[in-house]
MITI-744014 format. One record per residue (C-alpha): residue number from 0; residue in one letter; x, y, z. Coordinates in pm, whole numbers, padded with zeros to 5 digits. Example, Ala and Ser with C-alpha at 12.3 -4.5 7.8 and 13.67 -1.06 7.14 Angstrom:
# MITI-744014
(0,A,(01230,-00450,00780)) (1,S,(01367,-00106,00714)) 
This chain:
# MITI-744014
(0,M,(-00919,03579,-04326)) (1,I,(-01086,03310,-04153)) (2,R,(-00974,03468,-03846)) (3,F,(-01139,03796,-03910)) (4,L,(-01442,03635,-04039)) (5,I,(-01468,03452,-03734)) (6,L,(-01432,03772,-03496)) (7,T,(-01696,03957,-03707)) (8,L,(-01936,03672,-03631)) (9,C,(-01871,03720,-03233)) (10,L,(-01900,04085,-03281)) (11,L,(-02210,04097,-03446)) (12,L,(-02325,03822,-03222)) (13,S,(-02279,04022,-02904)) (14,L,(-02431,04313,-03052)) (15,A,(-02759,04107,-03088)) (16,L,(-02733,03993,-02776)) (17,N,(-02692,04353,-02611)) (18,A,(-03006,04441,-02838)) (19,V,(-03201,04170,-02736)) (20,A,(-03111,04214,-02327)) (21,Q,(-03202,04639,-02374)) (22,D,(-03518,04521,-02550)) (23,S,(-03650,04317,-02313)) (24,D,(-03522,04546,-01985)) (25,Q,(-03791,04797,-02130)) (26,P,(-04044,04915,-01960)) (27,T,(-04402,04755,-02014)) (28,G,(-04735,04954,-02030)) (29,T,(-04962,05233,-02171)) (30,I,(-04761,05488,-02332)) (31,S,(-04971,05828,-02244)) (32,V,(-05045,06064,-02526)) (33,T,(-04940,06353,-02359)) (34,D,(-04553,06493,-02324)) (35,S,(-04539,06672,-02064)) (36,A,(-04193,06851,-02014)) (37,A,(-04240,06880,-01643)) (38,Q,(-04279,06543,-01605)) (39,D,(-03952,06447,-01824)) (40,A,(-03791,06693,-01592)) (41,A,(-03903,06491,-01236)) (42,I,(-03781,06172,-01406)) (43,A,(-03463,06276,-01466)) (44,T,(-03436,06468,-01147)) (45,R,(-03552,06083,-00932)) (46,I,(-03340,05897,-01107)) (47,R,(-03033,06123,-01083)) (48,D,(-03111,06147,-00640)) (49,I,(-03127,05751,-00686)) (50,L,(-02813,05697,-00869)) (51,A,(-02618,05940,-00627)) (52,E,(-02705,05761,-00357)) (53,L,(-02573,05460,-00491)) (54,E,(-02152,05421,-00529)) (55,G,(-02013,05339,-00896)) (56,Y,(-02261,05607,-01099)) (57,E,(-02061,05911,-00981)) (58,D,(-01977,05951,-01370)) (59,V,(-02351,05862,-01504)) (60,T,(-02567,06128,-01695)) (61,V,(-02925,06124,-01777)) (62,T,(-03123,06333,-01999)) (63,V,(-03535,06266,-02085)) (64,S,(-03702,06377,-02391)) (65,S,(-04112,06239,-02375)) (66,G,(-04030,05973,-02129)) (67,I,(-03716,05844,-02303)) (68,V,(-03463,05821,-02090)) (69,T,(-03139,05831,-02233)) (70,L,(-02807,05719,-01970)) (71,R,(-02432,05820,-02060)) (72,G,(-02143,05744,-01863)) (73,T,(-01889,05482,-01753)) (74,T,(-01929,05235,-01464)) (75,L,(-01698,05000,-01298)) (76,D,(-01825,04697,-01432)) (77,A,(-02063,04599,-01711)) (78,A,(-02291,04429,-01439)) (79,S,(-02358,04784,-01266)) (80,A,(-02439,04968,-01603)) (81,S,(-02662,04662,-01711)) (82,D,(-02852,04722,-01379)) (83,L,(-02963,05084,-01509)) (84,N,(-03194,04918,-01689)) (85,D,(-03387,04733,-01483)) (86,L,(-03353,05053,-01193)) (87,T,(-03501,05307,-01455)) (88,A,(-03741,05115,-01580)) (89,R,(-03913,05082,-01235)) (90,V,(-03910,05522,-01253)) (91,E,(-04306,05567,-01305)) (92,G,(-04355,05778,-01667)) (93,V,(-04031,05605,-01872)) (94,V,(-04180,05527,-02232)) (95,A,(-03790,05330,-02336)) (96,I,(-03418,05369,-02188)) (97,R,(-03109,05432,-02423)) (98,N,(-02863,05280,-02212)) (99,Q,(-02546,05387,-02352)) (100,V,(-02324,05348,-02022)) (101,S,(-01961,05202,-02082)) (102,E,(-01734,05005,-01849)) (103,T,(-01473,05232,-01754)) (104,T,(-01122,05157,-01851)) (105,D,(-00961,05439,-01578)) (106,V,(-00690,05273,-01385)) (107,S,(-00734,05467,-01081)) (108,R,(-01051,05387,-01059)) (109,R,(-01091,05013,-01150)) (110,L,(-00823,05021,-00809)) (111,D,(-01022,05224,-00571)) (112,P,(-01266,04941,-00530)) (113,A,(-00980,04731,-00439)) (114,I,(-00782,04955,-00236)) (115,E,(-01091,05015,-00079)) (116,R,(-01221,04633,-00023)) (117,F,(-00817,04582,00122)) (118,E,(-00848,04860,00403)) (119,K,(-01186,04701,00494)) (120,R,(-01063,04379,00546)) (121,L,(-00740,04519,00700)) (122,S,(-00992,04708,00980)) (123,D,(-01213,04420,01032)) (124,L,(-00899,04194,01079)) (125,I,(-00735,04455,01319)) (126,A,(-01096,04440,01499)) (127,W,(-01153,04047,01530)) (128,A,(-00731,04028,01633)) (129,P,(-00848,03967,02054)) (130,L,(-01117,03699,01926)) (131,L,(-00828,03575,01729)) (132,L,(-00550,03551,01903)) (133,I,(-00831,03373,02164)) (134,A,(-00915,03082,01970)) (135,L,(-00541,03058,01828)) (136,A,(-00455,02980,02187)) (137,A,(-00750,02794,02308)) (138,F,(-00645,02539,01958)) (139,L,(-00284,02558,02067)) (140,I,(-00378,02471,02444)) (141,V,(-00624,02149,02332)) (142,V,(-00310,02046,02100)) (143,F,(-00015,02056,02371)) (144,L,(-00270,01895,02583)) (145,G,(-00316,01582,02335)) (146,L,(00064,01572,02253)) (147,V,(00155,01520,02654)) (148,I,(-00128,01277,02680)) (149,A,(00023,01064,02363)) (150,R,(00378,01070,02505)) (151,M,(00298,00907,02792)) (152,K,(00369,00543,02839)) (153,Q,(00093,00451,03011)) (154,P,(-00187,00294,02898)) (155,W,(-00101,00296,02574)) (156,D,(00176,-00008,02630)) (157,R,(00010,-00158,02863)) (158,L,(-00342,-00164,02612)) (159,A,(-00067,-00236,02286)) (160,P,(00041,-00544,02172)) (161,N,(00366,-00401,02074)) (162,A,(00523,-00081,01989)) (163,F,(00425,-00039,01694)) (164,I,(00032,-00061,01761)) (165,A,(00069,00142,02079)) (166,D,(00287,00434,01827)) (167,I,(-00108,00408,01652)) (168,Y,(-00250,00479,01924)) (169,R,(-00034,00747,02001)) (170,Q,(-00101,00870,01629)) (171,L,(-00479,00871,01659)) (172,I,(-00505,01028,02000)) (173,R,(-00258,01346,01835)) (174,L,(-00505,01365,01554)) (175,A,(-00833,01375,01788)) (176,F,(-00686,01601,01990)) (177,V,(-00566,01881,01657)) (178,I,(-00964,01829,01524)) (179,A,(-01068,01898,01867)) (180,G,(-00921,02172,01851)) (181,I,(-01051,02331,01533)) (182,V,(-01343,02274,01671)) (183,V,(-01315,02512,01975)) (184,G,(-01144,02736,01768)) (185,L,(-01411,02771,01531)) (186,D,(-01686,02764,01782)) (187,I,(-01492,03103,01983)) (188,L,(-01501,03264,01617)) (189,N,(-01862,03158,01573)) (190,A,(-01770,02967,01239)) (191,T,(-01886,02615,01318)) (192,A,(-02043,02570,00992)) (193,L,(-01689,02589,00806)) (194,L,(-01576,02307,01002)) (195,S,(-01814,02079,00778)) (196,T,(-01686,02219,00462)) (197,I,(-01310,02124,00600)) (198,L,(-01402,01807,00667)) (199,G,(-01547,01757,00374)) (200,A,(-01245,01870,00182)) (201,A,(-01057,01670,00384)) (202,G,(-01230,01344,00325)) (203,I,(-01253,01396,-00078)) (204,I,(-00813,01439,-00038)) (205,G,(-00799,01152,00211)) (206,L,(-01019,00910,-00079)) (207,A,(-00797,01033,-00350)) (208,I,(-00464,01012,-00210)) (209,G,(-00573,00656,-00090)) (210,F,(-00653,00551,-00412)) (211,A,(-00307,00707,-00512)) (212,V,(-00091,00535,-00224)) (213,R,(-00330,00197,-00243)) (214,D,(-00024,-00073,-00216)) (215,T,(00148,00174,00077)) (216,V,(-00177,00174,00283)) (217,E,(-00219,-00226,00244)) (218,N,(00160,-00292,00352)) (219,F,(00060,-00080,00636)) (220,I,(-00275,-00266,00750)) (221,A,(-00058,-00592,00653)) (222,S,(00224,-00462,00898)) (223,V,(-00070,-00386,01153)) (224,M,(-00170,-00746,01144)) (225,L,(00179,-00926,01145)) (226,S,(00267,-00754,01457)) (227,V,(-00057,-00843,01645)) (228,R,(-00028,-01204,01480)) (229,Q,(00333,-01290,01465)) (230,P,(00371,-01604,01220)) (231,F,(00730,-01642,01324)) (232,R,(00982,-01539,01575)) (233,P,(01320,-01384,01555)) (234,N,(01574,-01635,01392)) (235,D,(01319,-01870,01314)) (236,A,(01409,-02018,00954)) (237,V,(01155,-01951,00747)) (238,E,(01037,-02033,00388)) (239,I,(00866,-01701,00233)) (240,N,(00712,-01684,-00154)) (241,G,(01020,-01901,-00235)) (242,D,(01257,-01738,00003)) (243,E,(01450,-01953,00273)) (244,G,(01668,-01743,00591)) (245,K,(01641,-01654,00951)) (246,V,(01414,-01395,01068)) (247,I,(01621,-01091,01162)) (248,R,(01338,-00857,01224)) (249,L,(00984,-00753,01110)) (250,T,(00931,-00322,01050)) (251,S,(00647,-00115,00971)) (252,R,(00736,-00183,00606)) (253,A,(00915,-00503,00577)) (254,T,(01011,-00880,00648)) (255,I,(01372,-00866,00688)) (256,L,(01578,-01240,00648)) (257,L,(01931,-01357,00672)) (258,S,(01985,-01628,00395)) (259,Y,(02164,-01887,00455)) (260,D,(02428,-01751,00162)) (261,G,(02481,-01445,00476)) (262,N,(02274,-01185,00230)) (263,H,(01991,-00938,00335)) (264,I,(01666,-01047,00215)) (265,R,(01366,-00781,00234)) (266,I,(01023,-00886,00178)) (267,P,(00729,-00607,00229)) (268,N,(00476,-00706,00455)) (269,A,(00212,-00678,00202)) (270,T,(00412,-01001,00019)) (271,V,(00434,-01181,00378)) (272,F,(00107,-01144,00431)) (273,K,(-00061,-01289,00149)) (274,S,(00233,-01598,00099)) (275,R,(00267,-01915,00211)) (276,I,(00490,-01914,00487)) (277,V,(00680,-02244,00601)) (278,N,(00799,-02197,00963)) (279,Y,(01046,-02498,01051)) (280,S,(01181,-02373,01346)) (281,M,(00829,-02392,01495)) (282,N,(00905,-02778,01614)) (283,D,(01224,-02902,01719)) (284,E,(01169,-03212,01543)) (285,R,(01251,-03243,01155)) (286,R,(01285,-03488,00916)) (287,F,(01528,-03547,00626)) (288,V,(01454,-03744,00325)) (289,F,(01693,-03909,00057)) (290,D,(01626,-04153,-00236)) (291,L,(01898,-04440,-00316)) (292,G,(01873,-04689,-00565)) (293,I,(01890,-05054,-00592)) (294,A,(01906,-05313,-00864)) (295,P,(01572,-05500,-00931)) (296,D,(01708,-05814,-00898)) (297,A,(01847,-05725,-00553)) (298,D,(01659,-05845,-00202)) (299,M,(01433,-05568,-00152)) (300,V,(01319,-05636,00202)) (301,L,(01687,-05701,00320)) (302,A,(01762,-05363,00175)) (303,T,(01486,-05171,00343)) (304,Q,(01588,-05348,00663)) (305,V,(01981,-05244,00606)) (306,A,(01882,-04880,00593)) (307,R,(01666,-04856,00819)) (308,D,(01881,-05035,01109)) (309,T,(02170,-04796,00985)) (310,L,(01931,-04493,01017)) (311,A,(01830,-04608,01372)) (312,A,(02186,-04687,01481)) (313,L,(02298,-04312,01387)) (314,P,(02378,-04122,01762)) (315,F,(02199,-03815,01631)) (316,T,(01835,-03940,01466)) (317,L,(01553,-03975,01680)) (318,Q,(01367,-04291,01776)) (319,S,(01066,-04146,01849)) (320,P,(00948,-04041,01530)) (321,A,(01154,-04354,01431)) (322,P,(01323,-04401,01082)) (323,N,(01200,-04564,00797)) (324,A,(01313,-04674,00460)) (325,W,(01028,-04808,00184)) (326,I,(01017,-04851,-00210)) (327,D,(00934,-04547,-00378)) (328,S,(00898,-04601,-00746)) (329,V,(01072,-04819,-01023)) (330,G,(01283,-04669,-01287)) (331,D,(01446,-04777,-01598)) (332,S,(01695,-04997,-01442)) (333,T,(01670,-04915,-01074)) (334,V,(01440,-04963,-00818)) (335,A,(01431,-04609,-00532)) (336,L,(01464,-04701,-00179)) (337,R,(01318,-04390,00021)) (338,I,(01488,-04307,00334)) (339,A,(01386,-04026,00621)) (340,G,(01450,-03990,00952)) (341,W,(01386,-03731,01208)) (342,I,(01676,-03519,01387)) (343,D,(01676,-03244,01702)) (344,Q,(01758,-02913,01472)) (345,R,(01882,-02725,01820)) (346,V,(02140,-02962,01807)) (347,T,(02216,-03119,01447)) (348,S,(02243,-02988,01095)) (349,L,(01934,-03074,00870)) (350,Q,(02236,-03052,00599)) (351,A,(02547,-03230,00766)) (352,A,(02294,-03501,00906)) (353,R,(02140,-03585,00596)) (354,G,(02470,-03587,00408)) (355,E,(02611,-03826,00652)) (356,A,(02302,-04053,00650)) (357,I,(02350,-04095,00290)) (358,R,(02704,-04202,00308)) (359,L,(02642,-04469,00601)) (360,C,(02368,-04557,00431)) (361,M,(02506,-04669,00095)) (362,A,(02793,-04764,00262)) (363,A,(02549,-05054,00475)) (364,L,(02403,-05131,00163)) (365,S,(02758,-05213,-00012)) (366,E,(02880,-05438,00257)) (367,A,(02517,-05638,00221)) (368,A,(02583,-05692,-00121)) (369,I,(02287,-05506,-00224)) (370,A,(02377,-05354,-00558)) (371,M,(02319,-05006,-00679)) (372,P,(02351,-05034,-01035)) (373,E,(02440,-04801,-01365)) (374,P,(02197,-04707,-01599)) (375,T,(02179,-05031,-01911)) (376,Y,(02066,-05022,-02213)) (377,R,(01997,-05324,-02452)) (378,I,(02088,-05310,-02817)) (379,L,(01896,-05461,-03055)) (380,D,(02019,-05579,-03392)) (381,A,(01816,-05461,-03676)) (382,N,(01926,-05771,-03933)) (383,P,(01732,-06076,-03854)) (384,P,(01955,-06413,-03871)) (385,T,(02097,-06632,-04148)) (386,A,(02095,-06968,-04246)) (387,Q,(02418,-06995,-04354)) (388,D,(02560,-06963,-03948)) (389,D,(02662,-07323,-03963)) (390,A,(02894,-07298,-03606)) (391,P,(02831,-07511,-03297)) (392,P,(02597,-07345,-03092)) (393,A,(02770,-07236,-02793)) (394,P,(02715,-07418,-02460)) (395,A,(02464,-07332,-02255)) (396,K,(02550,-07122,-01995)) (397,P,(02477,-07218,-01612)) (398,A,(02192,-07138,-01462)) (399,P,(02285,-06819,-01215)) (400,T,(02260,-06865,-00864)) (401,K,(02109,-06630,-00607)) (402,P,(02404,-06507,-00379)) (403,A,(02291,-06637,-00003)) (404,A,(02133,-06352,00183)) (405,A,(02412,-06169,00347)) (406,P,(02357,-06049,00743)) (407,V,(02260,-05726,00827)) (408,A,(02466,-05467,00821)) (409,A,(02648,-05400,01145)) (410,P,(02571,-05016,01303)) (411,P,(02875,-04772,01240)) (412,A,(03071,-04734,01501)) (413,P,(03062,-04388,01676)) (414,D,(03399,-04298,01588)) (415,Q,(03291,-04328,01247)) (416,V,(02999,-04088,01223)) (417,M,(03127,-03771,01101)) (418,D,(03018,-03430,01319)) (419,V,(02669,-03276,01251)) (420,Q,(02645,-03067,01526)) (421,A,(02391,-02684,01375)) (422,T,(02752,-02530,01466)) (423,Q,(02631,-02349,01120)) (424,D,(02306,-02254,01183)) (425,Q,(02442,-02152,01552)) (426,E,(02646,-01877,01379)) (427,L,(02407,-01778,01133)) (428,E,(02151,-01743,01478)) (429,A,(02477,-01491,01653)) (430,I,(02485,-01211,01326)) (431,V,(02092,-01237,01383)) (432,D,(02095,-01141,01755)) (433,E,(02434,-00893,01660)) (434,E,(02204,-00755,01412)) (435,R,(01871,-00737,01632)) (436,R,(02093,-00535,01922)) (437,E,(02225,-00297,01704)) (438,K,(01863,-00206,01586)) (439,R,(01686,-00274,01845)) (440,D,(01421,-00015,01816)) (441,D,(01349,-00088,01493)) (442,D,(01151,-00411,01552)) (443,L,(00817,-00555,01564)) (444,L,(00882,-00902,01704)) (445,T,(00820,-01039,02086)) (446,R,(00878,-01325,02243)) (447,D,(00505,-01295,02429)) (448,A,(00291,-01199,02149)) (449,P,(00021,-01444,01990)) (450,T,(00118,-01722,01700)) (451,E,(-00163,-01786,01457)) 
């Protein structure tokens, strides 16, 4: 019921609009008081002659009575039927117009104009075919020239700091020559005005794609910046965003590390560019630090001297910077002695050197009678003492005597020091070199690139 009411209202509204349109298209001016059949015939003849010269009005009939024009028949579309009012109103002597022309539903008549338009476009295409072929040939020649120039090694390899930037230069050259080819082709067709429309549409599409792939664009820009100013080299030991390992390669998308466990770590270049990077291989010298606990009543000066001399006597520690030891903090039942030494990490393993230094320093402190006690606790009795304790007092213990200062421990003999060579690091470097040889082309790291 509701649908029927809505359809009825829509129909009445359309009829009202048509009536208003016809009323508004009626001729204006003073109506003559005389009625002439000859004038009506002249008006009808004039309108028929006009419609005969126009396409689409073959089925329209015209009758005139007392200056009132009645139009009947069909046209191809509703717009052509409404145009009859404007045309008829311009004829002199027309008093009113009754437009009863409707849109035709004849399939053959509706298809005839479409077929005619298709035939016209086909004939135009045949007529324009030679010029289109010339424009296409000019476009292909310009694009081919751009491809040839982009494939040349020089001057792009000389201008670019690495292969990645050189490839970007080549892509820009190809794009520039494609645009130039389009301009030349459109200029031959005298349709250069279409270029602004194409570029505008391409700009809008490019902006939308840019927002959609914002992370990819950010990663691409980061790859360009990292390839130009390289913060690390192949086989450098680095820490990036909490991940540690040896640098294998820098690709156009990610930085690949080999962890000390032998796993591959793939970090997007956008993350690498924004992260804090620690390069442990930038300097050959590297420091190791460890803490040892000593008793609070121990001779701290002696403990510091023993630790420093022990570390200085090791064959793998450097004399410059010199080893050092100092009191770092005080705990509940121990004093923290911090000991630091330097090594040449090209030949010495940091982990092995640190472990061996801890072992020998602990042995030297024990030999010097410097205790490293376990944590101790004091237990307090909650019950106060009573007077019934008549037992004789215990004899007083003699005051503890401070032991004599022990001599400084002698440096360990060379045969007592374990092997601390950087064999594990060298094995990892061999793995990295092998992987770099297998994928030599997919790498942006170069030895002669500028560093930050």
